[in-house]
C-alpha positions in Angstrom: -0.4 0.1 0.1 1.0 3.5 -0.3 2.2 5.8 2.7 -1.2 6.6 3.7 -2.7 3.3 3.0 -4.0 1.0 6.4 -1.1 -1.3 5.8 2.1 -0.7 7.5 5.1 0.2 4.9 8.5 0.5 5.8 9.9 3.8 4.3 13.4 4.7 3.4 13.2 7.9 2.5 14.5 11.6 2.6 12.4 14.2 3.8 13.9 16.6 0.7 12.0 18.5 -0.5 15.2 5.5 -29.2 15.1 2.5 -31.9 18.4 3.0 -30.7 19.9 6.4 -30.6 23.0 6.7 -31.7 26.0 9.3 -30.8 29.7 9.9 -30.1 31.4 11.5 -27.5 31.0 15.2 -27.6 32.0 15.5 -24.0 31.3 18.1 -21.6 33.1 19.1 -18.5 31.6 20.6 -15.2 33.0 24.1 -15.5 30.8 25.8 -12.6 32.5 24.1 -9.8 35.0 26.2 -8.5 37.0 27.5 -5.5 35.3 26.1 -2.9 35.9 22.4 -3.0 37.3 20.4 -0.2 41.2 19.2 -1.0 39.9 15.9 -0.6 37.1 16.0 -3.5 39.7 17.9 -5.8 41.7 14.8 -5.3 38.8 12.4 -5.8 38.0 14.4 -9.2 41.4 14.5 -10.5 41.5 10.8 -10.5 38.8 10.4 -13.2 39.1 12.0 -16.9 37.2 15.3 -17.0 35.2 14.7 -20.1 36.0 18.4 -21.3 34.4 19.8 -24.6 36.6 20.6 -26.9 35.5 22.0 -30.2 37.5 21.3 -33.3 37.4 23.0 -36.5 37.0 20.8 -39.2 39.0 20.5 -42.6 37.8 20.9 -45.9 36.9 17.2 -46.5 35.0 17.0 -43.5 32.7 20.1 -44.2 32.3 19.2 -47.6 30.7 15.9 -46.3 28.2 17.7 -44.1 27.7 19.9 -46.4 26.3 17.2 -49.0 24.5 15.1 -46.1 22.5 18.2 -45.4 21.4 18.4 -49.2 20.8 15.0 -49.1 18.1 15.4 -46.2 15.1 16.6 -47.7 13.1 15.7 -45.0 14.7 18.4 -42.4 15.5 21.3 -44.5 17.5 24.0 -42.2 18.5 27.1 -44.3 21.9 28.7 -44.1 21.7 31.3 -41.4 19.2 29.7 -39.5 19.1 30.6 -35.7 17.8 27.7 -33.1 15.2 28.6 -31.0 15.0 26.7 -27.5 12.2 27.5 -25.3 13.3 26.5 -21.7 10.0 26.3 -19.9 8.3 24.0 -17.2 9.3 20.6 -16.2 12.5 18.8 -18.1 12.5 15.0 -18.4 15.8 13.2 -18.3 14.4 10.6 -20.8 14.6 11.0 -24.5 11.4 11.8 -25.7 9.6 9.9 -28.6 8.2 12.3 -31.3 4.7 11.6 -30.0 5.7 13.1 -26.8 5.1 16.6 -25.3 7.6 18.6 -23.1 11.3 18.7 -22.8 14.2 16.3 -22.7 17.4 16.7 -21.2 19.1 14.6 -23.5 18.0 16.4 -26.5 18.2 19.6 -25.5 21.9 19.1 -24.6 22.2 17.2 -27.8 20.9 20.2 -30.0 23.5 22.2 -28.5 26.3 19.9 -29.4 24.8 19.6 -32.9 24.4 23.5 -33.5 27.8 23.8 -32.4 28.9 21.7 -35.5 26.1 22.5 -37.8 27.5 25.0 -40.4 23.7 26.2 -41.1 23.2 27.2 -37.2 24.4 31.1 -36.8 23.6 31.0 -33.1 21.2 30.1 -30.4 18.4 32.3 -29.1 17.0 31.1 -25.9 13.7 31.7 -24.4 13.7 30.8 -20.8 10.3 30.8 -18.8 9.8 29.4 -15.0 11.6 26.2 -14.7 10.3 23.1 -12.8 13.3 21.0 -12.6 16.3 20.9 -10.0 19.7 22.3 -10.0 21.7 18.9 -11.4 19.6 19.1 -14.8 20.0 23.3 -14.8 23.8 22.7 -14.2 23.9 20.5 -16.9 22.1 22.6 -19.3 24.3 25.6 -18.5 27.3 23.6 -19.0 26.1 23.0 -22.7 25.6 26.5 -23.0 28.9 27.2 -22.2 30.5 24.6 -24.2 28.4 25.7 -27.3 29.8 29.2 -27.2 33.4 27.5 -27.7 32.2 27.3 -31.3 32.5 30.9 -31.5 28.5 31.2 -32.4 26.4 33.4 -30.2 23.8 32.6 -27.6 21.0 35.3 -26.5 18.7 35.2 -23.7 15.1 36.3 -23.6 12.9 36.2 -20.5 9.7 37.7 -19.0 10.2 36.4 -15.6 13.5 36.0 -14.2 14.2 34.1 -11.0 17.3 32.3 -9.7 17.3 29.1 -12.0 16.2 31.1 -15.1 19.1 34.0 -14.0 21.3 31.1 -13.4 21.0 29.9 -17.2 20.4 33.2 -18.2 23.8 34.5 -17.4 25.7 32.0 -19.2 24.8 33.5 -22.5 26.2 36.3 -24.1 23.3 38.7 -23.7 20.4 38.4 -21.6 17.2 40.6 -22.5 14.0 41.2 -20.7 10.7 43.1 -21.6 9.7 46.5 -19.9 7.0 44.6 -18.0 9.3 41.7 -17.0 9.2 40.0 -13.5 12.4 39.7 -11.5 12.3 38.0 -8.6 16.0 37.7 -7.4 15.1 37.9 -3.8 17.0 34.8 -2.4 16.3 31.2 -2.1 13.4 29.3 0.1 12.7 25.9 1.0 9.5 24.4 2.9 8.6 21.6 4.5 4.8 20.8 5.2 3.3 19.0 8.5 0.2 17.0 8.5 0.2 16.2 12.5 -2.7 18.6 13.4 -4.6 18.0 10.5 -4.6 14.3 11.3 -5.5 14.7 14.7 -8.7 16.6 14.0 -9.5 14.1 11.7 -8.9 11.1 14.2 -6.2 9.5 12.4 -3.0 8.4 14.2 0.1 7.8 12.2 2.0 4.9 13.9 5.7 6.0 12.7 8.9 4.1 13.5 12.2 6.3 12.6 15.4 4.6 12.2 17.9 7.3 11.5 18.6 10.8 13.2 17.9 12.7 10.1 15.4 10.7 8.8 12.3 13.0 8.7 9.7 11.6 6.3 7.7 10.3 8.9 7.6 14.1 10.4 5.1 15.0 7.8 2.9 13.0 9.0 3.3 13.3 13.1 4.7 16.4 13.6 3.0 19.8 13.7 6.2 22.1 13.4 9.7 21.1 11.8 12.3 19.2 13.7 16.0 20.5 14.6 17.1 17.7 12.5 15.6 18.4 9.7 16.3 22.1 10.1 19.8 21.1 10.2 19.8 19.3 6.7 17.6 22.0 5.2 19.7 24.8 6.0 22.7 23.0 4.7 21.4 22.0 1.7 19.6 25.7 1.3 23.6 27.1 2.1 25.0 25.0 -0.6 22.8 25.9 -3.3 23.0 29.7 -2.3 27.0 29.9 -2.1 26.8 28.1 -5.7 24.4 30.7 -6.9 26.1 33.5 -5.6 29.7 32.1 -7.1 28.5 31.6 -10.5 26.7 34.7 -10.8 29.7 36.8 -9.6 31.9 35.0 -12.0 29.6 35.1 -14.9 28.8 39.0 -14.2 32.5 40.0 -13.3 30.7 41.0 -10.0 32.3 40.7 -6.5 30.2 38.2 -4.4 29.5 41.1 -1.9 28.0 42.9 -4.7 25.6 40.0 -5.2 24.5 39.6 -1.9 23.8 43.4 -1.7 21.6 43.1 -4.8 19.6 39.8 -3.5 19.1 42.2 0.0 18.3 45.4 -2.1 15.1 43.9 -3.6 15.5 45.2 -7.1 13.1 45.0 -9.3 12.8 47.9 -11.6 14.3 46.4 -15.1 15.9 49.9 -16.1 18.0 49.9 -13.0 18.9 46.0 -13.6 19.9 47.1 -17.2 22.1 50.4 -15.8 23.8 48.0 -13.2 24.8 45.5 -15.5 22.7 42.5 -14.8 20.9 42.2 -18.0 21.9 43.6 -21.5 19.3 45.9 -22.4 15.3 45.9 -22.1 13.7 45.0 -25.6 10.2 43.1 -26.7 10.9 39.7 -27.9 10.0 41.0 -31.6 12.8 43.6 -30.9 15.7 41.2 -30.1 14.7 39.3 -33.5 14.6 42.6 -35.1 18.3 43.0 -33.8 19.3 39.7 -35.0 17.9 40.3 -38.6 20.3 43.0 -38.3 23.3 41.2 -37.2 22.6 38.7 -40.0 22.3 40.8 -42.4 18.7 39.8 -43.3 16.1 42.2 -44.5 13.9 44.1 -42.5 10.9 43.0 -44.4 12.0 38.9 -44.7 11.6 36.6 -41.2 14.1 35.7 -38.9 15.1 32.0 -40.4 14.1 30.2 -37.0 14.2 26.4 -36.2 12.8 25.6 -33.3 14.0 22.6 -30.3 11.7 20.0 -31.2 11.9 20.1 -35.1 15.8 20.3 -34.7 15.6 17.0 -32.6 15.1 15.2 -35.5 18.0 16.3 -37.5 20.7 13.2 -37.1 24.1 13.6 -36.1 25.0 11.2 -39.3 24.0 14.4 -41.0 26.4 16.5 -39.1 29.1 14.2 -39.2 28.6 13.5 -35.2 28.6 9.7 -35.7 29.9 7.6 -33.2 32.2 4.7 -33.2 32.3 1.0 -33.6 32.7 0.6 -29.5 29.4 0.7 -27.8 28.3 2.0 -24.6 24.5 1.3 -23.0 22.8 3.9 -21.3 19.8 3.3 -19.3 17.7 5.8 -17.9 16.1 5.5 -14.7 13.6 8.4 -13.9 10.8 8.9 -11.3 9.9 7.0 -8.3 10.4 3.1 -8.2 8.0 0.5 -8.5 8.0 -3.3 -8.8 5.6 -4.4 -11.3 3.7 -3.5 -14.2 0.4 -1.5 -13.6 -2.9 -2.2 -15.4 -4.0 -1.2 -19.0 -6.2 1.7 -17.6 -3.7 2.7 -14.6 -0.2 1.9 -16.5 2.8 2.4 -14.4 5.4 5.5 -14.9 8.9 6.1 -13.8 11.2 2.9 -12.8 9.5 -0.6 -12.8 12.3 -2.8 -11.7 11.2 -6.2 -13.8 11.4 -3.8 -17.1 14.3 -2.5 -15.7 16.2 -5.6 -14.7 15.2 -7.0 -18.2 17.5 -4.4 -19.6 20.4 -5.0 -17.4 19.9 -8.8 -17.9 20.1 -8.2 -21.6 23.4 -6.0 -21.4 25.2 -8.4 -19.1 24.6 -11.3 -21.4 25.6 -9.3 -24.8 29.0 -8.9 -26.0 28.0 -5.7 -27.9 28.7 -3.4 -24.9 31.9 -2.4 -23.7 30.7 -0.3 -20.2 27.2 0.7 -19.2 25.9 3.9 -17.8 23.2 4.1 -15.7 21.3 7.3 -15.6 19.3 7.8 -12.4 16.9 10.7 -11.7 14.9 9.3 -8.6 13.7 9.6 -5.3 13.4 6.3 -4.5 10.0 4.3 -4.1 9.7 0.3 -3.5 13.0 -0.9 -1.2 12.2 -4.7 -2.4 12.5 -3.3 -6.2 15.5 -1.1 -5.4 17.1 -4.2 -3.6 16.7 -6.4 -6.7 17.6 -3.8 -9.1 21.2 -3.3 -7.0 21.5 -7.1 -7.0 21.3 -7.0 -10.8 23.6 -4.1 -11.1 26.0 -5.8 -9.0 26.3 -8.6 -11.2 26.7 -6.7 -14.4 29.3 -4.4 -13.1 31.1 -7.9 -12.6 31.4 -8.4 -15.9 31.4 -4.6 -17.6 32.5 -1.3 -16.2 29.4 0.5 -14.9 29.0 3.9 -14.2 26.1 5.6 -12.3 25.0 9.0 -13.5 23.3 11.4 -10.9 20.5 14.0 -12.2 18.8 16.1 -10.1 18.4 13.2 -7.5 19.3 9.6 -6.6 18.5 9.4 -3.1 16.9 6.5 -0.9 15.9 3.6 -3.4 18.1 6.1 -6.2 20.8 5.8 -4.0 20.6 2.0 -3.3 20.9 1.7 -7.1 23.6 3.5 -7.7 26.0 2.1 -5.0 25.7 -1.1 -6.8 27.8 0.5 -10.0 31.7 0.9 -9.9 31.7 4.6 -10.0 29.4 7.4 -9.3 29.0 10.6 -10.7 26.8 13.5 -9.4 26.3 16.8 -10.1 27.8 19.7 -7.6 23.9 20.0 -6.2 22.5 16.6 -7.0 20.7 15.4 -3.8 21.6 12.0 -2.9 22.6 9.8 0.3 19.3 9.4 2.3 20.2 6.3 3.6 17.4 5.4 6.5 14.1 3.9 7.5 10.7 5.0 8.1 7.9 2.7 8.8 4.6 3.8 9.3 1.1 2.5 9.9 -2.4 4.5 10.2 -4.8 3.7 12.9 -8.5 5.1 11.9 -10.1 3.9 15.1 -11.1 7.6 16.2 -12.3 8.3 12.8 -14.4 5.5 12.7 -16.0 6.4 15.7 -16.6 9.7 14.1 -18.2 8.4 11.1 -19.9 5.9 12.8 -18.3 3.0 10.6 -17.4 -0.4 12.0 -14.7 -2.9 10.9 -14.7 -6.4 12.3 -12.0 -8.9 11.7 -11.7 -12.4 12.3 -8.1 -14.0 12.3 -5.9 -16.4 13.1 -1.7 -16.2 13.9 -0.5 -13.9 16.5 0.6 -11.1 14.0 -2.1 -11.5 11.5 -3.9 -7.9 12.7 -0.5 -6.1 12.7 -1.7 -3.8 9.7 -5.4 -3.3 10.8 -6.5 0.0 10.4 -9.2 0.1 13.1 -7.2 -0.1 16.0 -3.8 0.8 17.7 -0.8 -2.0 18.1 -0.5 -4.2 20.8 3.0 -3.9 22.5 4.0 -7.3 20.9 3.0 -6.1 17.8 4.8 -2.6 18.4 8.2 -4.3 19.0 8.0 -6.3 16.0 7.3 -3.4 13.8 10.4 -1.4 15.1 12.5 -4.2 14.5 11.7 -4.9 11.0 12.1 -1.3 10.7 15.7 -1.6 12.2 16.6 -4.8 10.3 15.6 -2.7 7.1 18.2 0.2 7.9 20.9 -2.3 8.8 20.5 -4.1 5.5 20.6 -0.9 3.3 23.3 0.6 5.5 25.6 -2.4 5.7 25.5 -2.8 1.8 26.1 0.8 1.5 29.2 0.3 3.1 30.4 -2.5 1.6 29.8 -0.9 -1.8 31.4 2.0 -0.9 34.6 -0.1 0.6 33.6 2.0 3.9 33.5 0.6 7.5 29.8 0.2 8.7 30.7 2.7 11.6 31.9 5.4 9.1 28.9 4.5 7.0 26.3 5.0 10.0 28.2 8.6 10.6 26.6 9.7 7.2 23.8 7.5 7.1 21.1 8.1 9.2 18.7 9.3 6.6 20.5 12.4 5.8 20.5 13.7 2.4 23.8 15.3 1.1 24.2 17.3 -2.1 26.8 16.0 -4.7 29.6 18.1 -3.6 29.2 16.9 0.6 28.5 13.4 -0.8 32.3 13.4 -2.7 34.1 14.6 0.2 32.0 11.8 2.5 32.6 8.9 -0.3 29.2 8.8 -1.0 30.1 9.8 -4.3 33.2 9.7 -6.3 33.4 12.5 -8.9 31.4 15.8 -9.9 30.1 16.3 -13.4 27.4 15.8 -15.9 26.9 13.0 -18.3 29.5 13.7 -20.6 32.4 13.0 -17.3 30.5 9.7 -17.0 31.0 9.0 -20.6 34.4 9.8 -20.4 35.1 7.6 -17.0 33.2 4.5 -18.7 35.8 4.3 -21.8 38.5 4.7 -19.2 37.0 1.5 -17.1 36.7 0.2 -20.4 40.3 1.1 -21.9 38.9 3.1 -24.7 41.2 6.3 -25.2 39.4 9.3 -24.7 40.0 10.7 -27.9 38.4 7.4 -29.6 34.7 7.9 -30.4 32.2 5.8 -28.9 28.2 5.0 -29.9 26.2 5.3 -26.5 23.2 3.2 -27.3 19.9 4.5 -25.4 18.1 1.8 -24.2 15.0 3.3 -22.2 13.4 5.4 -25.4 10.1 4.9 -25.0 8.4 2.6 -27.6 5.7 4.1 -30.1 3.3 1.8 -30.1 -0.7 2.8 -30.9 -1.6 1.9 -27.0 1.0 4.3 -25.3 0.3 6.9 -27.8 -3.6 6.7 -27.1 -2.9 6.3 -23.6 -0.7 9.7 -23.9 -3.9 11.6 -25.6 -6.4 10.3 -22.9 -4.2 11.1 -19.8 -4.0 15.1 -21.4 -7.6 14.9 -22.3 -9.3 13.4 -18.7 -6.7 13.9 -16.2 -5.5 9.8 -16.4 -2.1 10.4 -15.3 -2.8 12.8 -12.6 -5.7 10.0 -11.3 -3.4 7.5 -11.4 -0.6 9.4 -9.6 -3.1 10.2 -6.9 -4.6 6.3 -6.7 -1.0 4.2 -7.4 -0.3 2.3 -4.4 2.9 0.1 -3.9 3.4 -3.0 -1.5 5.6 -3.4 1.1 9.0 -1.5 2.1 9.2 1.9 0.4 12.6 4.1 -0.2 11.2 7.0 -1.5 12.5 11.0 -1.1 8.8 12.9 -0.7 9.8 15.9 -2.4 9.5 18.1 0.8 12.3 20.2 -0.4 12.0 20.4 -4.0 8.5 20.0 -5.0 8.9 21.8 -8.4 11.3 19.0 -9.3 9.9 16.6 -12.2 7.9 13.4 -10.6 9.3 13.7 -7.1 6.6 15.5 -5.4 5.0 13.5 -2.3 1.4 12.5 -4.0 -1.1 15.0 -2.2 -1.3 14.2 1.2 -5.0 15.8 1.5 -5.8 13.3 -1.8 -4.3 10.6 -0.4 -6.0 10.9 2.8 -9.5 11.1 1.4 -8.7 8.5 -1.0 -7.6 6.2 2.1 -10.3 6.6 4.1 -12.7 6.1 1.0 -11.2 2.6 0.5 -10.6 1.4 3.8 -14.5 2.0 4.1 
């Protein structure tokens, strides 16, 4: 059952809130992590290749080949002098999208930047930035690609009507920043929130029976407390400090200002757009059409003619082969794991989304049995989920790592069940602000006795076996049931912690110091041995090549094994979900049996797929299903 079900659940949770696609290893380095890293982290980083992107000017024969292929590709015509227009807004998935899928895909955004850098038809990039709903890991990955694209000598211009911290973080990596006169600037600092249902549940007569294992394991607090614990406050403050310091450092370097100037600017609460221009925070105040006219002049396009733009989605269809960017003979498998973790496939009407362990394990086994792949990258963007599913995937990844090099690459978050998966890899790579760790357990059961009395509902249970009613929702625990409840939670925690210690070549006592349900950002996780190196996906590729004894200068083919299929059923379900809210319905009603290893999204509710299901919705749903 789900967290709010009448059955008991054990939760390892962090209370923080294609056919194959083939690419070469155009690699990227993390350019944004400067100065403040501990010496130990720097030493760890130095052990691995950086995967730095190096733009190479092409010879005459290579340029002629590209020109010939672009002429042949009549289905994806892009005129010379075209500007690539990417609209960054809302959720950004870490999965490769099919042509029928809506929304933005991080792998395809990054690939578009790489292709555009080498495409002689593309003169530059025009970014429209709106409010982003993703974590800082994805934001850093996009920012790194902007910086690397600029190595080609082409321009990148940003335009945004709303500027908050993430939007400005991306914008200041561009050559120029523009905003309309009426733009909303909200660069006032960063906040994180924790919500508590203890008072609500008390009023309606529901008693959460929660057992926490780990000093910092605070997921159960949301159900039992009415305010924040000191341990939870400590974690939230530390994570927020890391994000804030990284933002200040990056913006100060990008804008050529001192850190004190950045902090003063934030505290002044400046919102007047003209003053922002005067003080050098943006390039100029212009509407979108004015920026377009400016670009036409720069590109010597007649005023009456339109600026040749190619949209992100259309440009995504341009193959890398067309641009001479095909990979080499050596293949590296890429298996993406995004969303919450479940064990089995859902039904026809309520299909499962996220990571389904039985499907994931099928991919892992096929890769393990195949001689086709020299190495494997497990790309994780998950808050966790079903603990049994996580453990089964851990086992399969461990077996895979015995036969081939396996690198875990973390995106926005890979904590609880997500970290459980990652720790089976030979090497773990995380972004500077990836949320990870969260090695701890919360086990919970709900007692609806008082609620049942209020509404006049009665439940009679006939049972055999001393503990047959341990998950019963109509009464509280007996003392012996409580003891069993606690001991089972402790066992789950011990198994998780001990496997983490063994996987990271660390003593159990040392692991205990950094476990206890605590969430770490990537930079802190490296210095504590939970993660090996800081960087993005391309660094993971470079490390995979290194582990597979493939020279760094040699091209490889990345084979995506997680691209969604284009079956008619999935297309219809996608359309139906949009039309009647089926996806939201299944998110609210989905339940998972047994142990959970999940982050509930209290800190980062805007991250894709990582929000805790609406607690009030779940509360009402469980009351109804129990009755």
